[in-house]
RODO-2510 file (C-alpha; in nm, 4 decimals, decimal comma):
residues 478
     n   res          X          Y          Z
     1     m    -0,4592     0,0330     3,2799
     2     w    -0,7375     0,3036     3,2426
     3     r    -0,4760     0,5731     3,2190
     4     q    -0,3123     0,4007     2,9235
     5     w    -0,6489     0,3508     2,7665
     6     l    -0,7166     0,7158     2,8197
     7     d    -0,4065     0,8237     2,6811
     8     t    -0,4553     0,6033     2,3707
     9     g    -0,7819     0,7586     2,3244
    10     r    -0,6477     1,0714     2,3618
    11     e    -0,3751     1,0604     2,0900
    12     a    -0,6277     0,8913     1,8419
    13     l    -0,8739     1,1626     1,8771
    14     g    -0,5811     1,4245     1,8381
    15     t    -0,6575     1,6268     2,1658
    16     h    -0,3898     1,7330     2,3834
    17     w    -0,5052     1,7061     2,7792
    18     p    -0,2082     1,7675     3,0279
    19     h    -0,0727     1,4358     3,1724
    20     n    -0,1943     1,5533     3,5259
    21     v    -0,5581     1,5968     3,4602
    22     l    -0,7960     1,3102     3,5198
    23     v    -1,0884     1,2982     3,3167
    24     p    -1,3886     1,2746     3,5570
    25     s    -1,6421     1,1529     3,2900
    26     v    -1,7035     0,7696     3,3236
    27     a    -1,8794     0,7844     2,9750
    28     l    -1,5479     0,9106     2,8211
    29     g    -1,3439     0,6921     2,9830
    30     v    -1,5511     0,3999     2,8923
    31     g    -1,5395     0,5524     2,5142
    32     g    -1,1836     0,5883     2,5500
    33     a    -1,1259     0,2280     2,6693
    34     l    -1,3499     0,1161     2,3692
    35     l    -1,1645     0,3012     2,1257
    36     c    -0,8578     0,1609     2,2497
    37     w    -0,9866    -0,1775     2,2423
    38     k    -1,0936    -0,1368     1,8920
    39     l    -0,7557    -0,0035     1,7741
    40     h    -0,5756    -0,2664     1,9269
    41     s    -0,8047    -0,5361     1,7951
    42     r    -0,7248    -0,4269     1,4563
    43     k    -0,3431    -0,4438     1,5069
    44     v    -0,3665    -0,8113     1,6184
    45     k    -0,5654    -0,9376     1,3378
    46     s    -0,3541    -1,1708     1,1593
    47     i    -0,3620    -1,4825     0,9546
    48     e    -0,2268    -1,8026     1,1667
    49     l     0,1005    -1,8964     1,0919
    50     g     0,0364    -2,2638     1,0875
    51     e     0,3085    -2,5325     1,0097
    52     g     0,3871    -2,7433     0,7311
    53     w     0,6449    -3,0434     0,6200
    54     w     0,7083    -3,0569     0,2397
    55     g     0,9872    -3,2995     0,2241
    56     p     0,9547    -3,6696     0,1324
    57     g     0,7795    -3,9130     0,3207
    58     e     0,6763    -3,8398     0,6981
    59     k     0,8212    -3,5420     0,9030
    60     p     1,0867    -3,7045     1,1397
    61     h     0,9675    -3,6999     1,5052
    62     l     1,3022    -3,7807     1,6618
    63     l     1,5520    -3,5927     1,4395
    64     s     1,5677    -3,2012     1,4567
    65     e     1,5781    -3,0119     1,1262
    66     d     1,9174    -2,8813     1,0187
    67     t     1,8937    -2,4833     1,0673
    68     s     2,2648    -2,4254     0,9315
    69     i     2,3011    -2,1640     0,6907
    70     r     2,5157    -2,3328     0,4077
    71     p     2,7176    -2,1556     0,1196
    72     f     2,6213    -2,2468    -0,2246
    73     i     2,7891    -2,2160    -0,5602
    74     i     2,6087    -2,2506    -0,8894
    75     e     2,8328    -2,4465    -1,1286
    76     a     2,8217    -2,4776    -1,5052
    77     s     2,9001    -2,8558    -1,5959
    78     d     3,0160    -2,9630    -1,9271
    79     q     2,7677    -3,2137    -1,9414
    80     d     2,4587    -2,9850    -1,8917
    81     i     2,6107    -2,7834    -2,1730
    82     e     2,6734    -3,0603    -2,4147
    83     d     2,3091    -3,1872    -2,3451
    84     l     2,1737    -2,8746    -2,4173
    85     h     2,3570    -2,8154    -2,7686
    86     e     2,2398    -3,1797    -2,8584
    87     r     1,8775    -3,0714    -2,8023
    88     l     1,9152    -2,7353    -2,9570
    89     d     2,0648    -2,8797    -3,2715
    90     r     1,7556    -3,1279    -3,3015
    91     t     1,4929    -2,8451    -3,2435
    92     r     1,2027    -2,8952    -3,5007
    93     f     1,0910    -2,5588    -3,6298
    94     f     0,7695    -2,4867    -3,7975
    95     s     0,6571    -2,2345    -4,0618
    96     p     0,5046    -1,9128    -3,9421
    97     l     0,2063    -1,7453    -4,0522
    98     e     0,2654    -1,4330    -4,2767
    99     d     0,2603    -1,1327    -4,0731
   100     s     0,1732    -1,2983    -3,7437
   101     r     0,4493    -1,1323    -3,5389
   102     f     0,3802    -1,2211    -3,1637
   103     h     0,0007    -1,2481    -3,1957
   104     y     0,0154    -1,6293    -3,2134
   105     g     0,2801    -1,6656    -2,9400
   106     f     0,6234    -1,6641    -2,9850
   107     n     0,7212    -1,5906    -3,3382
   108     s     0,9049    -1,9045    -3,4828
   109     n     1,1331    -1,6783    -3,6977
   110     q     1,2241    -1,5023    -3,3710
   111     l     1,2662    -1,8455    -3,2007
   112     k     1,5204    -1,9605    -3,4766
   113     k     1,7201    -1,6305    -3,3998
   114     v     1,7069    -1,6925    -3,0310
   115     v     1,8034    -2,0745    -3,0586
   116     t     2,0884    -1,9900    -3,2822
   117     y     2,2149    -1,7637    -3,0499
   118     w     2,1740    -1,9820    -2,7527
   119     r     2,3451    -2,2492    -2,9196
   120     n     2,6386    -2,0572    -3,0986
   121     g     2,6935    -1,7494    -2,8903
   122     f     2,5569    -1,7603    -2,5389
   123     d     2,8419    -1,8321    -2,2819
   124     w     2,6616    -2,0208    -1,9831
   125     k     3,0089    -2,0460    -1,7831
   126     k     3,0346    -1,6659    -1,8164
   127     q     2,7020    -1,6220    -1,7139
   128     v     2,7327    -1,8346    -1,3889
   129     k     3,0172    -1,6364    -1,2788
   130     i     2,7871    -1,3284    -1,2833
   131     l     2,5234    -1,5498    -1,1138
   132     n     2,7858    -1,6289    -0,8169
   133     r     2,8737    -1,2334    -0,8071
   134     y     2,6317    -1,2221    -0,5180
   135     p     2,6689    -1,4608    -0,2008
   136     h     2,4149    -1,7782    -0,2343
   137     y     2,3282    -1,9850     0,0358
   138     k     2,0965    -2,2925     0,1177
   139     t     1,9159    -2,3779     0,4550
   140     t     1,6603    -2,6351     0,5490
   141     i     1,2947    -2,5333     0,6172
   142     e     0,9911    -2,7593     0,6594
   143     g     1,1986    -3,0233     0,4908
   144     l     1,2996    -2,8341     0,1796
   145     e     1,6524    -2,6856     0,0758
   146     v     1,5430    -2,3289     0,0458
   147     h     1,8044    -2,1453    -0,1759
   148     f     1,8727    -1,7464    -0,1428
   149     i     2,1084    -1,4758    -0,2134
   150     h     2,1950    -1,2432     0,0893
   151     v     2,3759    -0,9400    -0,0197
   152     k     2,5192    -0,6919     0,2426
   153     p     2,5959    -0,3263     0,1892
   154     p     2,9645    -0,2217     0,1845
   155     q     3,1357    -0,0152     0,4607
   156     l     2,8898     0,2073     0,6084
   157     s     2,9310     0,5726     0,7576
   158     s     2,7703     0,6361     1,1146
   159     k     2,4877     0,8407     0,9586
   160     q     2,3578     0,5239     0,7411
   161     k     2,1235     0,2546     0,8773
   162     i     2,0947    -0,0895     0,7429
   163     l     1,7638    -0,1924     0,6659
   164     p     1,6535    -0,5541     0,5777
   165     l     1,4759    -0,6097     0,2727
   166     l     1,3230    -0,9350     0,1626
   167     m     1,2489    -0,9244    -0,2129
   168     v     1,0435    -1,2234    -0,3801
   169     h     1,0307    -1,2916    -0,7525
   170     g     0,7460    -1,4389    -0,9446
   171     w     0,6716    -1,6632    -1,2592
   172     p     0,8430    -1,6971    -1,5025
   173     g     1,1205    -1,5096    -1,3323
   174     s     1,3849    -1,5881    -1,0669
   175     i     1,6210    -1,4026    -0,8542
   176     y     1,8032    -1,3153    -1,1455
   177     e     1,5568    -1,0446    -1,1885
   178     f     1,7051    -0,8467    -0,8858
   179     y     2,0708    -0,8700    -0,9996
   180     q     2,0493    -0,5120    -1,1488
   181     i     1,8466    -0,3585    -0,8677
   182     i     2,0616    -0,5011    -0,5758
   183     p     2,3500    -0,2622    -0,6313
   184     l     2,1357     0,0387    -0,6164
   185     l     1,9922    -0,0619    -0,2840
   186     t     2,3039    -0,1964    -0,1042
   187     n     2,4912     0,1099    -0,2349
   188     p     2,2542     0,3887    -0,3322
   189     g     2,5010     0,6819    -0,3004
   190     k     2,7299     0,5296    -0,5563
   191     h     2,4112     0,5182    -0,8186
   192     g     2,2974     0,8688    -0,7368
   193     l     2,0243     0,7590    -0,4777
   194     d     1,9743     0,8648    -0,1161
   195     p     2,2828     0,7296     0,0714
   196     n     2,1311     0,7066     0,3768
   197     i     1,8636     0,4615     0,2942
   198     v     2,0755     0,1554     0,2743
   199     f     1,9404    -0,1953     0,2263
   200     e     2,0620    -0,5339     0,3369
   201     v     1,8960    -0,7556     0,0593
   202     i     1,7720    -1,1124     0,1047
   203     c     1,6262    -1,2866    -0,2304
   204     p     1,5131    -1,6348    -0,1954
   205     s     1,4042    -1,8702    -0,4749
   206     i     1,0589    -1,9702    -0,4217
   207     p     1,0389    -2,3501    -0,3554
   208     g     1,0027    -2,5123    -0,6716
   209     y     1,1712    -2,2314    -0,8680
   210     g     1,5348    -2,2308    -0,9541
   211     f     1,7759    -2,3726    -0,7045
   212     s     1,5020    -2,4199    -0,4116
   213     e     1,3882    -2,7585    -0,3919
   214     a     1,0360    -2,8430    -0,5037
   215     s     0,7684    -2,9548    -0,2463
   216     h     0,7269    -3,3321    -0,2442
   217     k     0,3336    -3,3090    -0,1414
   218     k     0,0337    -3,1545    -0,2945
   219     g    -0,0724    -2,8366    -0,1417
   220     f     0,2265    -2,6137    -0,1310
   221     t     0,0628    -2,2815    -0,1558
   222     a     0,1525    -1,9196    -0,1070
   223     f     0,0686    -1,9337     0,2520
   224     a     0,3412    -2,1952     0,2851
   225     a     0,5817    -2,0064     0,0940
   226     a     0,5107    -1,7082     0,3095
   227     r     0,5498    -1,8828     0,6286
   228     i     0,8988    -2,0552     0,5082
   229     f     1,0430    -1,7133     0,4245
   230     y     0,9213    -1,5699     0,7534
   231     k     1,1341    -1,8432     0,9247
   232     l     1,4277    -1,7579     0,6695
   233     m     1,4282    -1,4264     0,7832
   234     l     1,4157    -1,5407     1,1716
   235     r     1,7082    -1,7697     1,1021
   236     l     1,8941    -1,4757     0,9573
   237     g     1,8471    -1,2963     1,2764
   238     f     1,6005    -1,0359     1,1355
   239     k     1,2833    -0,9804     1,3861
   240     e     1,1765    -0,6913     1,1857
   241     f     1,2103    -0,6008     0,7987
   242     y     1,0693    -0,4684     0,4749
   243     l     0,9182    -0,6538     0,1905
   244     q     0,8836    -0,6086    -0,1520
   245     g     0,7343    -0,8251    -0,4608
   246     g     0,5665    -0,8353    -0,7616
   247     d     0,3726    -1,1258    -0,9568
   248     w     0,3820    -1,4162    -0,6968
   249     g     0,6306    -1,2111    -0,4823
   250     s     0,3211    -0,9686    -0,4491
   251     r     0,1004    -1,2408    -0,3224
   252     i     0,3682    -1,3971    -0,0761
   253     c     0,4674    -1,0816     0,0745
   254     t     0,1146    -0,9603     0,1249
   255     l     0,0371    -1,2994     0,3071
   256     l     0,3601    -1,2767     0,5053
   257     s     0,2374    -0,9102     0,6117
   258     q    -0,1007    -1,0737     0,7232
   259     m     0,0491    -1,3349     0,9122
   260     k     0,3002    -1,1358     1,1178
   261     p     0,2357    -0,7936     1,0858
   262     e     0,4333    -0,6884     1,3836
   263     s     0,7642    -0,8198     1,2091
   264     v     0,6827    -0,6268     0,8691
   265     k     0,8012    -0,2609     0,8888
   266     g     0,6604    -0,1824     0,5480
   267     l     0,5402    -0,3718     0,2431
   268     h     0,6330    -0,2542    -0,1010
   269     l     0,4357    -0,3810    -0,4081
   270     n     0,4583    -0,3466    -0,7957
   271     f     0,1769    -0,5519    -0,8580
   272     m    -0,1635    -0,6358    -0,7274
   273     v    -0,4674    -0,8560    -0,8007
   274     l    -0,7368    -0,7163    -0,5792
   275     p    -1,0824    -0,9123    -0,4944
   276     t    -1,3450    -0,8488    -0,7550
   277     g    -1,5405    -0,5949    -0,5567
   278     g    -1,8705    -0,7018    -0,6293
   279     l    -2,1471    -0,4445    -0,7126
   280     k    -1,9412    -0,1586    -0,5535
   281     r    -1,6455    -0,2302    -0,8082
   282     l    -1,8976    -0,2398    -1,0810
   283     k    -2,0704     0,0960    -0,9605
   284     s    -1,6983     0,2436    -0,9676
   285     l    -1,6326     0,1236    -1,3069
   286     i    -1,9671     0,2575    -1,4654
   287     i    -1,9523     0,5956    -1,2988
   288     g    -1,5783     0,6238    -1,3278
   289     r    -1,6106     0,6021    -1,6989
   290     y    -1,7698     0,9650    -1,6994
   291     l    -1,7274     1,1162    -1,3568
   292     p    -1,4162     0,9436    -1,2357
   293     w    -1,3640     1,2001    -0,9376
   294     l    -1,7008     1,1101    -0,7965
   295     v    -1,5940     0,7637    -0,7324
   296     g    -1,2053     0,8446    -0,6249
   297     l    -1,0686     0,7768    -0,9664
   298     t    -0,7959     1,0058    -1,1073
   299     q    -0,7334     1,1102    -1,4847
   300     e    -0,4428     0,8875    -1,4793
   301     d    -0,6522     0,5807    -1,3319
   302     s    -0,9209     0,6435    -1,6193
   303     r    -0,6392     0,6496    -1,8812
   304     r    -0,5190     0,3001    -1,7525
   305     i    -0,8510     0,1437    -1,7070
   306     y    -1,0592     0,2410    -1,9987
   307     p    -1,2191     0,1271    -2,2400
   308     y    -1,2710    -0,1293    -1,9972
   309     m    -1,4062    -0,4010    -2,2185
   310     e    -1,1270    -0,3663    -2,4429
   311     k    -0,8179    -0,3411    -2,2163
   312     n    -0,9009    -0,5452    -1,9113
   313     v    -1,1422    -0,7990    -2,0334
   314     f    -1,0332    -0,9053    -2,3769
   315     s    -0,6850    -0,8474    -2,2861
   316     i    -0,6689    -1,0486    -1,9744
   317     l    -0,8327    -1,3320    -2,1557
   318     r    -0,5504    -1,3328    -2,4338
   319     e    -0,3106    -1,3099    -2,1990
   320     t    -0,3985    -1,5696    -1,9370
   321     g    -0,4193    -1,8857    -2,1233
   322     y    -0,1181    -2,0107    -1,9635
   323     l    -0,3036    -1,9588    -1,6281
   324     h    -0,5602    -2,1857    -1,7047
   325     i    -0,3425    -2,4527    -1,8114
   326     q    -0,0940    -2,4252    -1,5144
   327     a    -0,3806    -2,4118    -1,2598
   328     t    -0,5427    -2,7297    -1,3887
   329     k    -0,2923    -2,9695    -1,5414
   330     p     0,0683    -2,8000    -1,5322
   331     d     0,2461    -3,1487    -1,5368
   332     t     0,1271    -3,2117    -1,9043
   333     v     0,2899    -2,8919    -2,0752
   334     g     0,5682    -2,9160    -1,7835
   335     s     0,6625    -3,2456    -1,9617
   336     s     0,7226    -3,1003    -2,2823
   337     l     0,8932    -2,7816    -2,1706
   338     n     1,1087    -2,9869    -1,9395
   339     d     1,2408    -3,2111    -2,2414
   340     s     1,2764    -2,9370    -2,5294
   341     p     1,5024    -2,6113    -2,4383
   342     a     1,3417    -2,4321    -2,7540
   343     g     0,9992    -2,4882    -2,6240
   344     l     1,1040    -2,3598    -2,2752
   345     a     1,2577    -2,0453    -2,4363
   346     a     0,9414    -1,9934    -2,6382
   347     y     0,7017    -2,0522    -2,3490
   348     i     0,9282    -1,8062    -2,1064
   349     l     1,0286    -1,5209    -2,3171
   350     e     0,6943    -1,4737    -2,4871
   351     k     0,6044    -1,3565    -2,1505
   352     f     0,8916    -1,1157    -2,1275
   353     s     0,7746    -0,9608    -2,4559
   354     t     0,3953    -0,9094    -2,4120
   355     w     0,3905    -0,8787    -2,0317
   356     t     0,6753    -0,5880    -2,0778
   357     d     0,4641    -0,3982    -2,3227
   358     s     0,1374    -0,5289    -2,4818
   359     v     0,2389    -0,3318    -2,8027
   360     f     0,5382    -0,5518    -2,8512
   361     r     0,2898    -0,8183    -2,9831
   362     d     0,2894    -0,5980    -3,3193
   363     l     0,6674    -0,6487    -3,3767
   364     e     0,8204    -0,9333    -3,5461
   365     d     1,0905    -0,9629    -3,2779
   366     g     0,8377    -0,9375    -2,9902
   367     g     1,0404    -0,6175    -2,8675
   368     l     1,2451    -0,8263    -2,6441
   369     d     1,5597    -0,6257    -2,7162
   370     r     1,3781    -0,3107    -2,5965
   371     k     1,4501    -0,3620    -2,2183
   372     f     1,6569    -0,6630    -2,1933
   373     s     1,9622    -0,8344    -2,3341
   374     l     1,9351    -1,1817    -2,4758
   375     d     2,1890    -1,2925    -2,2324
   376     d     2,0070    -1,1699    -1,9517
   377     l     1,6749    -1,3454    -2,0989
   378     l     1,8546    -1,6709    -2,1764
   379     t     2,0180    -1,6404    -1,8095
   380     n     1,6861    -1,6748    -1,6536
   381     v     1,5743    -1,9433    -1,8834
   382     m     1,8792    -2,1476    -1,8115
   383     i     1,7978    -2,1177    -1,4525
   384     y     1,4871    -2,3012    -1,5390
   385     w     1,6730    -2,5662    -1,7529
   386     v     1,9591    -2,6472    -1,5597
   387     t     1,7404    -2,7157    -1,2513
   388     g     1,4478    -2,8852    -1,4119
   389     s     1,2026    -2,6666    -1,2350
   390     i     0,9649    -2,5460    -1,4966
   391     a     0,7081    -2,8152    -1,4011
   392     s     0,7275    -2,7458    -1,0347
   393     s     0,7085    -2,3948    -1,0860
   394     m     0,3753    -2,3967    -1,2912
   395     r     0,2249    -2,6543    -1,0310
   396     f     0,2371    -2,3291    -0,7860
   397     y    -0,0793    -2,2183    -0,9919
   398     k    -0,2624    -2,5151    -0,9446
   399     e    -0,1811    -2,5145    -0,5521
   400     n    -0,2999    -2,1526    -0,5352
   401     f    -0,6281    -2,1658    -0,6940
   402     p    -0,8829    -2,3364    -0,4728
   403     r    -1,2312    -2,4009    -0,5631
   404     n    -1,3635    -2,0952    -0,3402
   405     y    -1,1019    -1,8253    -0,3599
   406     n    -1,3091    -1,5976    -0,1286
   407     s    -1,2944    -1,8673     0,1552
   408     t    -0,9161    -1,8180     0,1850
   409     p    -0,8159    -1,6629     0,5349
   410     d    -0,6329    -1,3617     0,3835
   411     t    -0,9759    -1,2364     0,2467
   412     k    -1,1453    -1,2245     0,5815
   413     i    -0,8956    -0,9465     0,7014
   414     g    -0,7170    -0,6452     0,5495
   415     v    -0,3513    -0,5307     0,5481
   416     y    -0,2698    -0,2785     0,8173
   417     v     0,1220    -0,2581     0,7750
   418     p     0,2375     0,0648     0,6005
   419     t     0,2208    -0,0187     0,2173
   420     g     0,3866     0,1371    -0,0862
   421     i     0,2456     0,0695    -0,4337
   422     a     0,4323     0,1566    -0,7451
   423     a     0,1847     0,1335    -1,0312
   424     f     0,3722     0,0503    -1,3681
   425     p     0,1639     0,1740    -1,6923
   426     c     0,2358    -0,1457    -1,8872
   427     e     0,1079    -0,3885    -1,6036
   428     l    -0,1154    -0,6488    -1,6876
   429     v    -0,3906    -0,4861    -1,4654
   430     h    -0,4175    -0,1493    -1,2866
   431     a    -0,5286    -0,1194    -0,9508
   432     p    -0,6228     0,2524    -0,8540
   433     r    -0,5453     0,3656    -0,5074
   434     v    -0,9127     0,3952    -0,4133
   435     w    -0,9633     0,0193    -0,4742
   436     a    -0,6272    -0,0883    -0,3337
   437     k    -0,7536     0,1100     0,0026
   438     e    -1,0217    -0,1673     0,0308
   439     k    -0,7609    -0,4256     0,1282
   440     f    -0,4540    -0,2195     0,2131
   441     s    -0,5558     0,0371     0,4885
   442     n    -0,2338     0,1787     0,5527
   443     i    -0,1148     0,3222     0,2059
   444     v     0,1797     0,5501     0,2456
   445     t     0,2995     0,5959    -0,1253
   446     y     0,1045     0,5267    -0,4271
   447     t     0,3386     0,6096    -0,7403
   448     y     0,2142     0,6238    -1,0787
   449     m     0,5263     0,5250    -1,2665
   450     p     0,6243     0,6942    -1,6008
   451     r     0,7154     0,3826    -1,7693
   452     g     0,7585     0,0112    -1,7379
   453     g     0,5732    -0,3307    -1,7273
   454     h     0,5386    -0,6380    -1,5398
   455     f     0,8939    -0,7314    -1,4507
   456     a     0,9954    -0,4045    -1,2894
   457     a     1,3025    -0,4836    -1,1268
   458     f     1,4399    -0,6372    -1,4471
   459     e     1,3038    -0,3575    -1,6807
   460     e     1,3633    -0,0315    -1,4669
   461     p     1,5687    -0,0979    -1,1533
   462     e     1,6456     0,2690    -1,1019
   463     l     1,2796     0,3728    -1,0937
   464     l     1,1734     0,0865    -0,8474
   465     a     1,4809     0,1369    -0,6338
   466     a     1,4049     0,5051    -0,6174
   467     d     1,0404     0,4144    -0,5265
   468     i     1,1567     0,1837    -0,2672
   469     q     1,3504     0,4304    -0,0944
   470     n     1,1022     0,7059    -0,1223
   471     f     0,8672     0,4595     0,0596
   472     v     1,0826     0,3363     0,3161
   473     l     1,2019     0,6993     0,4084
   474     k     0,8513     0,7948     0,4806
   475     v     0,7825     0,4592     0,6987
   476     e     1,0941     0,5536     0,8842
   477     k     0,9880     0,9144     0,9680
   478     l     0,6248     0,8017     1,0847
***
């Protein structure tokens, strides 16, 4: 045991003692043991996994949960389409302000165009065939029917290694956000990426979103979602895997990394919300405005952060009205959105405008066609509409904003797994590497992405796929 401690201490200190030489110094031996204990204690720090039951009624004590993986096929019923068309035909529009563009929310003139296309041009049955292009499944975990897609790579060569990758979406997105990036990750050689870094991709729908059953009880947080997705990966036979997420997916994947660091080979994020940082962060902001290098900020960080009061405070207030509603009384507005397809489209697509690039607020059409097709945008909206999941998806905000955020278990420990960060320039907030290191102690890659906003996989699948590959390649070589 002492030899093991000494070896660990020696490796940590970067020395090269011969294995057949004993160090007579008791002090050094004790120091090595203490160093080993310290390193070991850091590795084992984790959030308690916990347990939960989110199905209706009390958890059955006698019946064991069905652990089977069941194939699932999305269907487009004529009844759903007829009901949608009738509701769209009855849409009551209001007159927009002159020259309001998207500064007051979704421009009502543009909404008329969206509704007209949705009613007369959008082919839901065709889009369902696209959705069913990948294999869909459901399985029961903690009383909920959890939906996911599971895409395996095509036939591989002997040099290629399959790496399991769990990708988690956010709000107001869905698993459809990943449809363009999946072929890049599962068959990279065909798309000009490194052919030897091949992924087996699992994309679950967060419970309460899309085709995953919503919790029947209060208190379903990102901690519960992380635990459920960990159980999903175990059920699929993966003891070790990579994680990738943005928006709520970032939060869920980070928590999973803190719960089960021994299972997470690497964590890749394209969005982060960091703790406020207190006086240390304020000092960094004040000094960084004039001497960024003195507080570890780069010139690119400065370009993305400042002027702070204008870009980060006012812009956040302007873009987070939805958050205050959803974190307090989501069912009220959820009732309206669940009844009106036009209202649902306006509410969701406004985010795909301004969260993709804030300058799109200045455009009459919100710049929606700059990065997306209307078919793709409406397919995402339709997932919320046909499943009636908008209200339950919004409840996720209320469940995840406790009165004292700093008291949650994840704030007490860091993230120690290898981490890759893709910082997109049009993201809602920018987290410089020096700030991110306060929470993520093992940042392997940090990339200033050349373009793109909040919906990275949807907007820039090639850029995101290449960055994921670069991160994993470095982790695999560690």
